[in-house]
C-alpha positions as CSV (number, residue, x, y, z in Angstrom):
1,M,59.1,-139.8,-229.8
2,L,57.0,-137.6,-232.0
3,E,56.7,-133.8,-231.6
4,I,53.9,-132.0,-233.4
5,G,54.8,-128.3,-234.0
6,C,58.6,-128.6,-233.5
7,N,59.0,-125.0,-234.7
8,D,62.5,-123.8,-233.9
9,L,63.6,-127.3,-232.8
10,Y,64.1,-126.2,-229.1
11,L,62.3,-129.2,-227.5
12,L,64.0,-131.7,-230.0
13,N,67.3,-130.3,-229.0
14,R,66.5,-130.4,-225.3
15,T,65.4,-134.1,-225.5
16,Q,68.5,-135.4,-227.3
17,G,69.5,-138.8,-226.0
18,L,66.2,-139.5,-224.3
19,A,64.5,-141.4,-227.3
20,E,65.8,-144.1,-229.7
21,Q,64.1,-142.2,-232.5
22,S,62.7,-138.7,-232.5
23,V,60.7,-137.0,-235.3
24,G,59.6,-133.4,-235.3
25,V,56.8,-132.2,-237.6
26,D,56.0,-128.5,-238.5
27,P,54.8,-126.9,-241.8
28,I,57.4,-124.2,-241.4
29,W,59.9,-126.8,-242.5
30,I,58.0,-127.7,-245.8
31,G,60.7,-128.4,-248.5
32,R,63.5,-128.5,-245.8
33,D,63.2,-132.1,-244.5
34,H,66.5,-133.0,-242.9
35,D,68.2,-135.2,-240.2
36,L,69.0,-133.1,-237.2
37,N,71.4,-135.9,-236.0
38,A,71.6,-139.7,-236.3
39,T,68.4,-140.3,-234.3
40,T,66.3,-137.2,-235.1
41,R,64.5,-136.2,-238.2
42,V,62.7,-133.0,-239.1
43,L,59.8,-133.1,-241.4
44,G,58.0,-130.2,-243.1
45,R,54.5,-131.4,-242.9
46,F,51.0,-130.6,-241.5
47,V,49.7,-133.2,-239.1
48,E,47.3,-134.7,-241.6
49,D,50.1,-135.3,-244.1
50,I,52.1,-137.6,-241.9
51,K,52.6,-140.9,-243.7
52,M,53.5,-143.7,-241.2
53,D,55.3,-145.9,-243.7
54,E,57.4,-143.0,-245.2
55,D,57.9,-140.6,-242.3
56,V,58.0,-142.6,-239.0
57,I,59.8,-145.9,-239.0
58,D,58.6,-147.0,-235.6
59,K,55.2,-146.3,-233.9
60,P,55.8,-143.4,-231.4
61,D,55.3,-144.3,-227.8
62,L,55.5,-140.6,-226.7
63,V,53.8,-137.7,-228.6
64,L,54.5,-134.1,-227.5
65,S,53.0,-130.8,-228.6
66,A,53.2,-127.3,-227.2
67,H,50.8,-124.6,-228.5
68,T,49.9,-126.1,-231.9
69,F,46.4,-127.5,-231.5
70,E,44.8,-124.1,-230.8
71,H,45.6,-123.3,-234.5
72,I,43.9,-126.5,-235.9
73,Q,40.3,-126.5,-237.0
74,D,39.3,-130.0,-236.0
75,I,41.4,-131.3,-233.0
76,H,39.4,-134.5,-232.8
77,E,40.3,-135.5,-236.4
78,Q,44.0,-134.7,-236.0
79,L,44.4,-136.3,-232.6
80,A,42.6,-139.4,-233.9
81,S,45.0,-139.6,-236.8
82,L,47.9,-139.4,-234.3
83,V,46.3,-142.0,-232.0
84,D,45.9,-144.3,-235.0
85,I,49.7,-144.3,-235.8
86,A,50.8,-144.3,-232.2
87,A,51.9,-147.5,-230.3
88,D,49.5,-149.1,-227.8
89,G,50.1,-147.4,-224.5
90,C,51.5,-144.3,-226.1
91,L,51.6,-141.2,-223.9
92,F,50.4,-137.9,-225.3
93,V,51.4,-134.7,-223.6
94,I,49.9,-131.5,-225.0
95,E,49.9,-127.8,-223.9
96,V,47.4,-125.3,-225.2
97,P,46.0,-121.8,-224.1
98,G,43.5,-122.5,-221.2
99,F,40.0,-121.3,-221.6
100,D,39.3,-121.9,-217.9
101,S,42.2,-119.6,-217.0
102,M,41.1,-117.0,-219.5
103,V,37.6,-116.9,-218.0
104,K,38.8,-116.9,-214.3
105,L,41.3,-114.0,-215.0
106,R,38.9,-112.1,-217.4
107,R,41.6,-112.1,-220.0
108,F,39.3,-112.1,-223.1
109,D,42.0,-110.0,-224.9
110,Q,43.6,-113.4,-225.4
111,V,41.0,-114.3,-228.0
112,F,42.5,-113.3,-231.4
113,H,42.8,-114.3,-235.1
114,Q,45.6,-116.8,-234.8
115,H,43.7,-119.1,-232.5
116,I,40.7,-121.3,-233.6
117,Q,40.4,-123.3,-230.4
118,Y,40.0,-122.4,-226.8
119,T,40.3,-125.6,-224.8
120,S,38.7,-126.2,-221.5
121,L,39.4,-129.0,-219.0
122,S,35.9,-130.3,-219.5
123,S,36.0,-130.3,-223.3
124,M,39.4,-132.1,-223.5
125,R,38.3,-134.8,-221.0
126,R,35.4,-135.5,-223.2
127,L,37.5,-135.4,-226.4
128,V,40.1,-137.9,-225.0
129,R,37.2,-140.3,-224.0
130,R,35.8,-139.8,-227.5
131,L,39.2,-141.0,-228.9
132,G,39.1,-144.2,-226.9
133,C,41.9,-143.1,-224.6
134,H,42.5,-142.5,-220.9
135,F,42.8,-139.0,-219.6
136,L,45.6,-139.2,-216.9
137,G,46.0,-135.7,-215.6
138,H,46.6,-132.0,-216.1
139,I,48.2,-128.9,-214.6
140,Y,48.3,-125.2,-215.4
141,N,51.4,-123.3,-216.4
142,Y,50.8,-120.1,-214.4
143,S,54.1,-118.6,-215.6
144,Y,52.7,-118.3,-219.2
145,W,49.5,-116.6,-220.3
146,G,48.2,-116.6,-216.7
147,G,47.8,-120.4,-216.8
148,T,48.2,-122.3,-220.0
149,F,46.5,-125.8,-220.0
150,L,48.9,-128.9,-220.0
151,F,47.3,-132.3,-220.1
152,W,48.3,-135.9,-220.8
153,F,46.5,-139.1,-221.8
154,E,47.2,-142.6,-222.8
155,K,46.2,-144.6,-225.8
156,N,43.9,-147.7,-225.4
157,K,43.0,-147.5,-221.7
158,I,39.4,-146.1,-221.6
159,E,38.3,-144.6,-218.3
160,D,34.7,-145.3,-217.1
161,G,32.0,-142.7,-217.2
162,A,32.5,-141.8,-213.5
163,G,35.8,-140.2,-214.5
164,L,33.9,-137.4,-216.2
165,Q,32.0,-136.3,-213.1
166,G,32.8,-133.0,-211.6
167,F,34.2,-131.7,-214.9
168,E,31.2,-129.9,-216.3
169,P,31.6,-127.2,-218.8
170,Q,31.6,-123.5,-217.9
171,P,27.9,-122.3,-217.9
172,Y,27.2,-119.8,-220.7
173,K,26.0,-117.2,-218.1
174,V,29.2,-117.5,-216.2
175,V,31.3,-116.8,-219.2
176,K,29.0,-114.0,-220.4
177,A,29.2,-112.4,-216.8
178,A,33.0,-112.8,-216.9
179,F,33.2,-110.9,-220.3
180,A,31.0,-108.1,-219.0
181,E,33.3,-107.7,-216.0
182,F,36.3,-107.7,-218.3
183,K,34.9,-104.8,-220.3
184,T,34.0,-102.9,-217.1
185,I,37.4,-103.3,-215.7
186,L,39.0,-101.9,-218.9
187,K,36.6,-99.0,-219.0
188,F,37.5,-98.2,-215.5
189,S,41.3,-98.5,-216.3
190,V,40.8,-95.8,-219.1
191,D,38.9,-93.6,-216.8
192,K,41.5,-93.8,-214.1
193,A,44.5,-93.2,-216.4
194,T,42.8,-90.1,-217.8
195,G,41.5,-88.9,-214.4
196,F,44.8,-88.0,-212.9
197,G,45.3,-85.0,-215.3
198,E,48.9,-86.2,-215.7
199,Q,51.1,-87.1,-218.7
200,C,50.4,-90.8,-219.4
201,F,52.5,-93.4,-221.2
202,G,52.1,-97.1,-222.1
203,F,54.9,-99.5,-221.5
204,G,55.2,-102.6,-223.6
205,A,54.5,-102.6,-227.4
206,A,53.0,-106.1,-227.4
207,Q,51.7,-107.4,-230.8
208,M,48.4,-108.1,-229.0
209,L,47.9,-104.5,-227.7
210,P,45.5,-103.7,-230.6
211,I,43.2,-106.3,-229.1
212,L,43.3,-104.8,-225.7
213,A,42.8,-101.3,-227.2
214,Y,39.7,-102.7,-229.1
215,H,38.2,-103.9,-225.9
216,M,39.0,-100.6,-224.2
217,E,37.1,-98.9,-227.0
218,S,40.0,-96.5,-227.4
219,D,42.9,-95.9,-229.8
220,L,44.9,-95.1,-226.6
221,G,45.2,-91.5,-227.8
222,F,45.4,-90.4,-224.2
223,M,48.8,-91.8,-224.0
224,D,51.9,-89.7,-225.0
225,A,53.7,-92.7,-226.4
226,I,54.0,-96.5,-226.0
227,L,57.5,-97.1,-224.5
228,D,59.4,-100.2,-225.2
229,D,63.0,-101.2,-224.6
230,N,63.4,-102.9,-228.0
231,P,64.9,-100.2,-230.3
232,E,63.7,-102.1,-233.4
233,R,60.1,-101.2,-232.5
234,S,61.0,-97.4,-232.1
235,M,59.1,-95.0,-234.3
236,C,56.6,-97.5,-235.3
237,R,52.9,-97.9,-234.6
238,L,50.6,-100.8,-234.0
239,P,47.3,-101.1,-236.0
240,G,44.4,-99.2,-234.3
241,V,46.8,-97.7,-231.6
242,S,47.5,-94.0,-232.2
243,P,50.6,-93.3,-229.9
244,L,54.1,-93.8,-231.5
245,I,56.4,-96.4,-230.1
246,R,59.7,-95.3,-228.8
247,V,62.3,-96.2,-226.2
248,P,62.0,-94.5,-222.8
249,R,64.1,-91.4,-222.0
250,E,66.1,-90.8,-218.8
251,R,63.9,-89.4,-216.0
252,E,60.9,-88.6,-218.2
253,L,58.5,-90.8,-216.0
254,R,59.1,-89.1,-212.7
255,D,56.0,-86.9,-213.0
256,A,54.0,-89.3,-215.3
257,A,51.6,-92.2,-215.0
258,V,52.5,-95.4,-216.8
259,M,50.2,-98.2,-217.8
260,V,51.3,-101.7,-218.5
261,T,50.4,-102.4,-222.1
262,A,51.9,-105.8,-222.6
263,L,49.9,-107.8,-220.1
264,D,51.6,-111.1,-220.5
265,S,54.8,-109.6,-219.7
266,S,53.5,-107.8,-216.6
267,R,55.9,-109.1,-214.1
268,A,59.0,-108.2,-216.0
269,I,57.6,-104.8,-217.0
270,L,56.7,-104.0,-213.4
271,K,60.3,-104.7,-212.3
272,R,61.5,-102.4,-215.2
273,L,59.1,-99.6,-214.2
274,I,60.2,-99.7,-210.5
275,E,63.7,-98.9,-211.8
276,L,62.3,-96.0,-214.0
277,E,60.5,-94.6,-210.9
278,P,57.3,-93.2,-212.5
279,R,54.9,-91.1,-210.3
280,R,52.2,-93.9,-210.9
281,I,52.1,-97.4,-212.2
282,L,48.7,-98.6,-213.6
283,H,47.7,-102.0,-214.7
284,P,44.6,-102.6,-216.8
285,M,43.6,-106.0,-215.2
286,N,45.1,-105.6,-211.6
287,S,46.1,-109.3,-211.9
288,F,49.3,-110.7,-213.2
């Protein structure tokens, strides 16, 4: 088994005993190559720097990757190099943020500087065919980012052209209309939050909140504070967001409106806000 982007080694530890040999690769481990145990190696490498004869003893028959390829400039080039070193019939299982989910949910705040690629079902089916492989299936993980895209394919079993029918790319006009609706929804959310004439707070000091504020065309100055239960964030500010971050105070929300400002933690935050009993709970996107 080969894991691309092994990061904190969580998946390698969870899959112990399931493979005769496992190798995890991630540039955060550069200069710290080590054996995790008798059957598992950790290599500090970029994908393009993997050397089959030095780094991987046996050709992998399973390649796993979660949230790595959205950071890679040329997905085809890197996947082609992995297909080349993999065993015939190797199964690839990859998860990335889903472009189709982002458009469907109008979550264009998920476009930010750390991600180079936004992968759709259509684009990945065509890429897998271009690799000379067979696309086997896909699912969406709706508990993460509103629907991350998990797909799997097999080396050296090419599907026929009919396999691509019904998987056309999103028309530009559809994406453009979805983005316009996203901007309208956010403008309405600001108007609604300021229209009550009540004290207003945000809840959730998410790192991506500045992106949301940018699309709101506001520094969120209409909020008295951004509340967050993590005391390590208290008395700090996020770039482009003027309210100070602090922990919530007892009973301060009883006469206030509170807007969810960490959208990808909406369900947990809504549960927390019900406990705090604010006068009103607002959500910018009304979908979570």
